[in-house]
C-alpha positions as CSV (number, residue, x, y, z in Angstrom):
1,M,-12.7,-12.2,-27.1
2,L,-12.0,-9.9,-24.2
3,W,-8.5,-9.0,-23.9
4,L,-8.8,-8.4,-28.1
5,L,-11.9,-5.5,-27.3
6,M,-10.0,-3.8,-24.3
7,A,-8.0,-1.8,-26.4
8,K,-10.6,-0.2,-28.4
9,G,-12.5,0.8,-25.2
10,N,-14.8,-1.2,-22.5
11,P,-15.3,-4.8,-23.7
12,M,-18.1,-5.2,-20.1
13,A,-20.2,-2.7,-22.5
14,Q,-20.8,-5.3,-24.8
15,I,-21.0,-8.5,-22.3
16,H,-23.6,-6.3,-20.2
17,D,-25.5,-6.1,-23.9
18,L,-24.6,-10.0,-25.0
19,I,-26.6,-11.1,-21.9
20,L,-29.5,-8.6,-22.5
21,L,-29.9,-10.0,-25.9
22,H,-28.9,-13.2,-26.5
23,G,-28.6,-14.5,-22.8
24,I,-25.7,-16.3,-20.7
25,H,-25.8,-19.2,-22.0
26,V,-24.7,-17.5,-25.4
27,T,-22.3,-15.4,-24.1
28,R,-20.7,-17.7,-22.1
29,A,-20.5,-20.0,-25.0
30,Q,-18.6,-16.9,-27.1
31,S,-15.8,-16.8,-24.1
32,I,-13.1,-18.1,-24.8
33,T,-11.2,-18.3,-21.7
34,K,-11.7,-19.3,-18.2
35,A,-11.2,-15.2,-16.9
36,E,-13.6,-14.1,-20.3
37,R,-16.3,-16.8,-18.3
38,A,-15.9,-15.5,-14.8
39,A,-16.0,-12.0,-16.3
40,A,-19.4,-13.0,-18.2
41,D,-20.6,-14.8,-14.7
42,A,-20.2,-12.2,-13.1
43,A,-21.8,-9.9,-14.8
44,F,-24.5,-11.8,-14.8
45,R,-25.1,-12.2,-11.4
46,V,-25.1,-8.5,-10.9
47,M,-27.4,-7.7,-13.6
48,S,-29.7,-10.7,-12.3
49,D,-29.8,-9.8,-8.2
50,E,-33.5,-8.8,-7.3
51,E,-32.9,-8.6,-3.9
52,Q,-30.6,-5.5,-4.0
53,R,-28.7,-5.5,-1.0
54,I,-26.5,-3.0,-0.3
55,G,-22.9,-3.1,1.3
56,I,-21.2,-0.4,2.8
57,M,-17.0,0.5,3.4
58,H,-15.6,3.1,4.4
59,A,-14.7,5.5,1.5
60,G,-10.8,5.1,2.4
61,F,-10.7,1.9,0.9
62,A,-11.6,2.7,-2.4
63,M,-8.0,5.0,-2.4
64,T,-6.3,2.3,-0.6
65,A,-6.3,-1.5,0.8
66,L,-4.7,-4.5,2.7
67,P,-2.7,-7.2,1.8
68,H,-4.0,-9.5,-1.1
69,R,-1.9,-12.1,0.5
70,A,0.2,-13.3,3.6
71,T,3.0,-11.3,4.3
72,T,5.8,-11.3,6.9
73,E,5.6,-7.5,6.8
74,T,4.5,-6.2,10.5
75,I,3.9,-2.6,9.2
76,W,2.0,-2.1,5.7
77,E,1.6,1.1,3.9
78,R,-0.4,2.4,1.1
79,Q,-1.1,5.8,-0.3
80,S,-2.9,7.2,-3.3
81,G,-3.9,10.9,-3.9
82,D,-4.1,12.6,-0.9
83,V,-5.3,9.0,1.4
84,K,-2.9,6.6,3.1
85,L,-3.5,3.9,4.9
86,L,-0.7,2.2,7.6
87,L,-1.4,-0.9,9.1
88,E,0.6,-2.3,12.1
89,S,0.3,-5.9,12.9
90,G,-0.9,-7.1,16.6
91,R,0.3,-9.1,19.3
92,T,-0.9,-12.1,21.0
93,S,-0.8,-11.5,25.0
94,A,2.7,-13.7,24.8
95,T,3.6,-10.6,23.0
96,D,4.1,-12.9,19.6
97,V,3.1,-11.0,16.2
98,V,-0.2,-12.2,14.8
99,G,0.3,-10.8,11.5
100,L,-1.6,-8.5,9.3
101,P,-4.8,-9.4,7.8
102,Y,-5.4,-9.9,4.4
103,G,-7.2,-11.0,1.1
104,S,-10.4,-11.5,-0.1
105,V,-11.4,-12.6,3.4
106,A,-10.1,-10.3,5.9
107,R,-12.3,-7.4,3.2
108,M,-15.8,-9.6,3.4
109,I,-15.4,-9.3,7.2
110,L,-15.1,-5.7,7.0
111,L,-17.9,-5.2,5.0
112,Y,-20.2,-7.1,7.3
113,L,-18.7,-5.0,10.6
114,Q,-19.5,-1.4,9.1
115,T,-22.6,-2.5,7.2
116,E,-23.9,-3.2,10.3
117,A,-22.9,-1.0,12.2
118,V,-24.6,1.9,9.6
119,R,-28.0,0.0,9.4
120,T,-27.8,0.1,13.4
121,R,-26.6,3.6,14.1
122,S,-24.1,1.4,16.5
123,R,-20.0,0.8,16.9
124,D,-21.9,-2.4,17.9
125,V,-22.0,-5.1,16.0
126,E,-23.9,-8.5,17.1
127,L,-22.7,-11.8,15.0
128,G,-23.4,-15.3,16.3
129,R,-26.1,-16.7,13.4
130,S,-26.5,-13.3,11.5
131,M,-22.9,-12.9,10.4
132,N,-23.0,-17.4,9.9
133,N,-25.4,-16.5,7.4
134,W,-24.3,-13.4,5.8
135,L,-20.7,-14.7,5.1
136,N,-22.2,-18.3,4.0
137,S,-25.0,-16.0,1.8
138,M,-21.5,-14.1,0.6
139,G,-19.5,-17.6,-1.0
140,M,-17.9,-18.3,2.5
141,G,-19.3,-20.9,3.2
142,N,-19.2,-23.3,7.0
143,G,-16.2,-25.8,5.7
144,G,-13.3,-26.4,7.1
145,H,-11.2,-24.5,4.9
146,N,-12.8,-21.5,4.5
147,Y,-14.0,-21.7,8.6
148,N,-9.4,-21.4,9.4
149,L,-9.4,-18.8,7.2
150,V,-11.9,-16.5,8.5
151,R,-11.4,-17.0,12.1
152,E,-7.7,-16.3,11.3
153,Q,-8.5,-13.2,9.2
154,S,-10.9,-12.9,12.7
155,R,-8.1,-12.8,15.3
156,R,-5.5,-9.9,12.6
157,L,-7.9,-7.7,12.1
158,S,-9.2,-7.9,15.9
159,L,-5.6,-7.2,17.0
160,C,-4.2,-4.4,14.3
161,R,-3.6,-0.5,14.4
162,L,-4.1,1.7,11.6
163,T,-4.0,5.1,10.9
164,F,-5.5,7.1,8.1
165,L,-3.9,10.1,6.3
166,R,-5.7,12.2,4.7
167,I,-2.3,14.9,3.7
168,S,-2.9,18.0,2.0
169,A,-0.1,20.9,1.3
170,K,-0.7,22.7,4.6
171,Q,-1.6,20.0,6.8
172,T,-2.8,16.5,7.8
173,F,-5.8,14.8,9.0
174,I,-5.1,12.1,10.7
175,T,-7.4,9.1,12.7
176,N,-5.7,7.1,15.0
177,G,-7.3,3.6,16.2
178,S,-8.2,0.3,15.4
179,F,-11.2,-1.8,13.0
180,V,-12.2,-3.1,16.4
181,H,-12.0,-1.8,20.0
182,D,-13.8,-4.8,22.2
183,A,-14.0,-8.2,21.0
184,I,-13.7,-11.7,22.8
185,L,-11.8,-14.1,21.0
186,P,-12.0,-18.1,21.6
187,N,-9.1,-19.6,23.2
188,D,-10.6,-23.1,22.0
189,E,-9.1,-23.9,18.3
190,T,-10.7,-27.3,18.0
191,D,-14.4,-26.9,17.8
192,D,-15.2,-26.4,14.2
193,S,-18.9,-26.6,14.5
194,Q,-19.4,-23.2,13.7
195,L,-18.6,-19.9,12.5
196,Q,-17.8,-18.6,16.3
197,F,-15.1,-16.3,16.3
198,W,-16.3,-13.1,18.2
199,R,-18.3,-14.0,21.8
200,P,-21.4,-12.2,21.3
201,C,-19.9,-8.8,19.7
202,V,-17.6,-6.7,18.6
203,R,-17.7,-2.8,19.2
204,L,-15.6,-1.1,16.9
205,D,-12.9,1.7,17.9
206,E,-15.0,5.2,18.2
207,G,-12.6,6.7,15.4
208,F,-12.3,4.2,13.0
209,Y,-17.0,4.1,13.7
210,K,-17.3,8.0,13.3
211,S,-15.1,8.0,10.1
212,L,-16.9,5.9,8.5
213,I,-19.8,7.3,9.5
214,E,-18.9,10.4,7.2
215,H,-17.0,8.3,4.7
216,P,-19.2,5.8,3.4
217,L,-19.2,4.3,0.5
218,P,-22.6,2.0,-0.5
219,V,-21.8,-0.9,-3.0
220,R,-24.3,-3.2,-3.8
221,E,-23.0,-6.7,-2.2
222,A,-24.5,-8.8,-5.2
223,A,-21.0,-7.2,-7.0
224,I,-18.4,-8.3,-4.2
225,R,-20.5,-11.4,-4.1
226,S,-19.7,-11.8,-7.5
227,L,-15.1,-11.1,-7.5
228,G,-15.3,-14.3,-5.8
229,H,-11.8,-14.3,-4.1
230,R,-10.3,-11.9,-6.0
231,S,-8.8,-9.5,-3.6
232,M,-7.6,-7.0,-6.3
233,A,-11.1,-7.1,-7.9
234,I,-12.7,-5.9,-5.1
235,D,-10.2,-2.9,-4.3
236,I,-10.5,-2.0,-8.1
237,Y,-15.0,-1.7,-7.8
238,L,-14.5,0.1,-4.7
239,W,-12.0,2.6,-6.3
240,L,-14.1,2.6,-9.2
241,A,-17.4,3.1,-7.2
242,Y,-15.9,5.8,-5.3
243,R,-13.6,7.2,-8.0
244,L,-16.0,7.3,-11.6
245,H,-19.4,9.3,-9.9
246,I,-17.6,11.8,-8.9
247,L,-15.7,13.0,-12.2
248,E,-16.8,15.8,-13.6
249,K,-15.0,15.6,-17.2
250,P,-13.1,12.7,-18.3
251,I,-9.4,11.8,-16.7
252,K,-6.8,10.1,-17.8
253,L,-4.4,7.7,-15.3
254,T,-1.1,5.9,-16.7
255,W,0.1,3.0,-16.0
256,H,2.4,4.4,-13.5
257,N,-0.4,6.3,-11.5
258,L,-2.5,2.8,-11.3
259,A,0.7,0.8,-10.1
260,K,1.8,3.1,-7.5
261,Q,-1.8,1.9,-5.9
262,F,-2.4,-1.3,-6.7
263,G,0.4,-2.6,-7.8
264,S,2.6,-3.7,-4.8
265,G,4.7,-6.8,-5.2
266,F,4.7,-6.5,-9.3
267,A,8.3,-6.2,-10.2
268,D,7.7,-4.0,-12.6
269,I,5.0,-2.0,-14.5
270,K,4.7,-4.0,-18.1
271,N,4.0,-7.4,-15.7
272,F,1.4,-4.8,-13.9
273,K,0.1,-4.5,-16.6
274,K,-0.2,-7.5,-18.1
275,K,-2.1,-9.4,-14.3
276,F,-3.8,-6.1,-13.9
277,K,-6.6,-7.1,-16.6
278,E,-8.0,-9.7,-15.2
279,P,-9.6,-8.2,-12.2
280,L,-10.1,-5.1,-13.7
281,A,-12.4,-7.1,-16.4
282,L,-14.4,-8.8,-13.4
283,A,-14.8,-5.7,-11.7
284,L,-15.8,-3.8,-14.9
285,A,-18.2,-6.9,-15.1
286,A,-19.3,-5.9,-11.5
287,Y,-20.2,-2.6,-12.5
288,P,-22.3,-2.2,-15.3
289,D,-23.2,1.1,-15.7
290,A,-19.2,1.6,-15.0
291,K,-17.7,3.7,-18.4
292,V,-14.1,2.6,-18.5
293,E,-11.9,2.4,-21.2
294,A,-8.4,1.2,-21.8
295,E,-5.7,2.2,-23.5
296,N,-1.9,1.6,-24.2
297,G,-1.0,4.4,-22.0
298,G,-3.6,3.7,-18.9
299,L,-6.8,4.1,-18.8
300,L,-9.6,6.5,-19.4
301,L,-12.2,7.5,-16.6
302,Y,-15.5,9.2,-17.4
303,P,-17.8,9.8,-15.5
304,S,-20.7,7.2,-14.1
305,R,-23.3,6.5,-12.7
306,P,-23.3,5.6,-8.9
307,P,-23.6,1.6,-8.3
308,V,-25.9,2.5,-5.9
309,E,-28.3,5.1,-6.1
310,P,-28.7,8.1,-3.0
311,T,-31.9,8.1,-2.0
312,R,-33.9,11.5,-2.4
313,G,-32.9,12.7,1.3
314,G,-29.1,12.4,0.3
315,G,-28.0,9.3,2.1
316,T,-28.2,5.0,0.8
317,K,-30.7,3.0,2.9
318,V,-28.6,-0.1,4.0
319,R,-30.6,-3.3,3.9
320,V,-28.7,-6.4,5.2
321,A,-30.2,-10.2,5.3
């Protein structure tokens, strides 16, 4: 159903309409593939979200992103438009390379740290039970596999270095630093009884925190949760959440344009286009107000309401469970 409609417009608009008219059970029954059912489920989770919890990501992550999977590279470089991200692996006390943070787990951890920092207006983020509860609510439970994933990504995030560059014709603005300035990492990795990665709090890097306060991107936590472990779908959602509401008129992006931003690891445009459609459909399902049309040459983006409406004062009220 979805991919046939996609060439003619935005199938997610029809999914949201179907759910409103007939309910999720009928919509799932009319879905042919597993991907279509996943998109229907994502749309329903966001549409039925009553908590309206808001998360915060740095706007720079709407234009650049972490790796999607483990890589042997020690330096990661991504650029979209005038924004460039350089990410460098940290090292242990024995100078061994730790590896770059990657995947949906690293993104979830960053979402928590940034949301808490903006909510409290403090670089110091308390951990412990609040982080455990939040991770559980976002589907990152205290199981053994998830525990090891979160612990490893926490370690990589704590030790890596990053640089945001905003490049113009005459000058380049550089923000050097890291995600985390101060942290205590436990040496004992044998205790799997609880999600205890940092003790008892972390302090965000000053440059990163300052840039976050100046460039916050509010998102729906229900939307991120509905995308599960699909890191590319999360990246596309963040990109749309940032890009669509600032448009003054429709714009067209070719598949070549999109591949520059999202296409790392794909051998050619044809393969990228094929792999891009499913996470795009999920991201659109999680963003009901997004107005996006796909055509053979690329995507048409239309001015759309943001996923989180600003408050009267122009800011965003952050509410975290």
